[in-house]
N, C-alpha and C positions, 0 to 999 in steps of 0.2 A: 504493500500500500504506500510506503514511504517513497519508493521509486516512482510509482505512478504519480504521486503528488509533485515530485521533483520534475518529472517529464512534463506535467501540465504547466508548471511554472515556467519552464524553458519555452514551451510552445506559446504560452500567453505573452511572454516577453518578445519573442520573435514576431508574433502576430502584430503586437502593438508597434514594433519598430517598422515593420513593412507598411502598416497603415499610415504611420507618420510620414514616411517617405512619399507615399502615393496618395496623400490626402487632398492634394490641390488639383483635382481634375476640373476641367472646364465643363459646362453643361453639354457641349457637343461630344466630348470624350465619354460622357456617362450615358450616351444614347446609342442604341443599335441603329444601324443603317436600315431604313424602311423601304427604299426604292430597290425592288428586286432586280431591276434591269442592270444594276451596277455590279452584281456578283451572282454566282450560281453555285450549284453543288455538283456539277458535272466533273467527274474525275478525269484529269488529263486535259480538260478544256482551258482556254485562256482566261476564263473568269472563274474557274473552279478553286476549291480550297487551297490547293498547292500554290496558287498564284495570287491569292487575295492581297498579300503584302506588297505585290508589285503593281497593283492597279492604281493605287493612290498613295502619295507620300505619307498622308496621315493614317494610312492603314499599315504602315511598316511593321508594327508589332505583330501582325499576323504571321510574318515570316521570321523576324529576328527577336521576338519576345522570348523570355526565359521562364515565364509563369503563365503559359497558355492553357486553355481549357478546350475540350474536356480531357479527363485523364482516366486511366484504369486504376481502380482502388484494389490493389493486390494485397492479400492478407500478409504477405511477407514484408510489406513496407508500411502498413497501417499500424499506428500506435494506439493502444487502448487507454482511455481516460475515464476513470470511474466518476460519474457525475450524477448526483441525485436530483438535480434540477431539470425541469422540462424546458424544451425550447420555448423561449418567451415570445409568444404570439398574442397580439391583441387586435384582432381583425374586426371590422364592422361592415354591415350591409351598406351598399352604396350604389348610386346610379352608375351604369357602365355602358360602353359601346363595344361593338365587335368590328374588327378591321381585317380586311384581306390584304396582307402585305406582299402577296405574290409568292413568297417562299414559305410563309406560314400564316396561320390564323391567330390574331392577337385579341385578347379581351382586355380592355383598358378601363380602369375605374376613373370616373370623372371628378370625384370629390375625395373626402376623407374615408378611405377604406381600412384605416387602422395601420398597424405597424408591427415590426419585430424589434427586439432589443438584443444586441450582441456586444458583449464586453463594454457595456455602458453607453453604446451609441445606438440611437433610434433610427430605424430605416422605415420610411413610409412605403406601403404597398402601392405600386403604380400599375402593373400589368401582368398578364399571364399569357403564355403561348406554348405550343406543343411541337415536339420533334419526333419523327419516326424514321428509323428505329431510335432507341435511346442514344444519347451522345456519350454519357458516362457509362463505364462498364465496371463490373465487379469480378475480379479474378478472370479477366478476359472475356466475360460474358456480357453481351449487349442485350438489352431487353426490347420489347416491341414498341414502346413509346416512353417519352419523357416530358413531363410538364415543368416549366420554369415559371416561378413567381419572382418577379423582378422588383426590388425595393431600392429606394434612394434616400440618403440622408440629406440634411439641409446644406451640407457642404459637398454634395455630389459624390459621396462614397456610395458604392454599389454593393448590394448583398442579394444573392439569388438562392432561393430554396428550390430544390429539384425533387420530383417524385417520379419513381420508375414504375412501369406497368408491364405486365405480361398479358397475353391474350387469354380471355376468360369471360366472366360475367361483365355486362356493360358497366361503365363508370357512371355513377349517379349524377355527378356534376356535368359531364358532357351530355348526358341524356337531357338535362334541362336546357342545354344550349343548342340542341340539334336543329330546331327550327331556325334559329338565328344563323347558324353556320350554313345550313342549306340555302338560305337566302343570299349568302355570299358567293355561291358558286359562280365562277367566271367573272366576278365583280372586283377585279384587281384594283387596288387603290381606293376602294369604296368602304364605307362604314355604315353600320346600322345600330339603332338604339336597342338595348337589351332590357332596359328597366333596372330594377333594384336587384343586385347580385350579391349574395353573401359568400365571401371567400372562406368562411369557416366551414362551408360544406365540402371543401376540398380535403379529403381524408389523407392524413399522413401520420407518421410516428413522431411524437413530441419528445420521446425519451431516448430513442436510439437513432443516431445519425452520424454521418461522416462530415468532416469539415477540413477545408484547406483554402489557400489563397490562389486564385487563378485569374481568368480573364472572361470577357464576353466571348461567346462562341460564334459570333458573326462579326464582320467588320464594324467598327475599327479595331476589334480584338483588344480593347482597353484592359490593362492589367490592374491588379489590386482589388479584384472582385472577391468578396467573401462568399464562398460556396458552402452550402449546407445541403447534403443529400440524405433524404429520409431512408432509413434502413428497410422499412416495411415495403415490400413489393405489392402494389395494388393490381387490379385487373381492369381491362378495357376490352370491348368486343372488337372483332375484326371489322364489323361494319362501321364502328366509330372511327377507327384508324383510317379506314378507306375514305370516309366522308371528309376528314381533315385534309387528306391528300387531293381528293377530287375537287374540294372547294377552291383550292388555289389553282387547280388545273395545271399543275406543274409538269414539265417534261421529265423531271427527276423522280425516281421512285422513292427517294428519301430526302430528308432535309437535315441530315446529321453530319456535323463536322467530324473528321477522323480524330482518333485519340492522339493527344499531343505528349511530347516527352515530359516526364515528371521533374527532371533536373534537380534531384536531391531535395525537393520540397517536403515539408512535414505534412503528413496526412493523418488525421486523428479520428478515431471512432469514439463517440461519447455514448455512454450507457450506464444504467444503474449497476450496482455491485453484483446483482443476480445474474448478469450476463457473463460473468467469469466462468 
């Protein structure tokens, strides 16, 4: 237990040092590119993931960054941190709109949808979007879908919560949005009103999760992003994954960036003592 507390102290110090260095992001650096015509997911193509860093100077981190996402969370490199505290989420129901960004479907909350708190910093919930297959992997395994909940602090620090899904029973949250997503089919660049959406209806594990410092997984690939990946694997139906891809009518079968080098970064798994 003493070693685990020591490891946690080292991880927390390193985390704070990295966040201090990367805390002064401009609003543009904290935003994902929304024009899908500027990049794509075609492997080997001139606008594909391998070349994102060459398309624009301000996207150079996609090629030369050292803390890029997504990553593989291999058991041999993940450190265990015994933590009795739950992930500090304080979400609220809020008006939302749905956007077809061409490469994905994004749900954007228009007001105060609540926040999460990590190491004393509050990050307001801004939007959610989906990738298929998953971008992050666990011990080399990619899952069928990954949901990203994107949060922003008042000084433009970014925190993302990720939830992984396997094919199985329909996801309740996506079921509620099915009509809205269907209305977005072929409507690239368009948006529609969803009404009041409660982010608390997105199921995830509050007690068991991975955490590391990474980047946005689309251009400009901004680094210093605090990633929290829920350990519990949820389920989504084949039809729901198919709808998300059909809605954007994308040429690509997937919108997942390849796994990036970990480069000696600390990856921690947080959970109660009973997980030992």
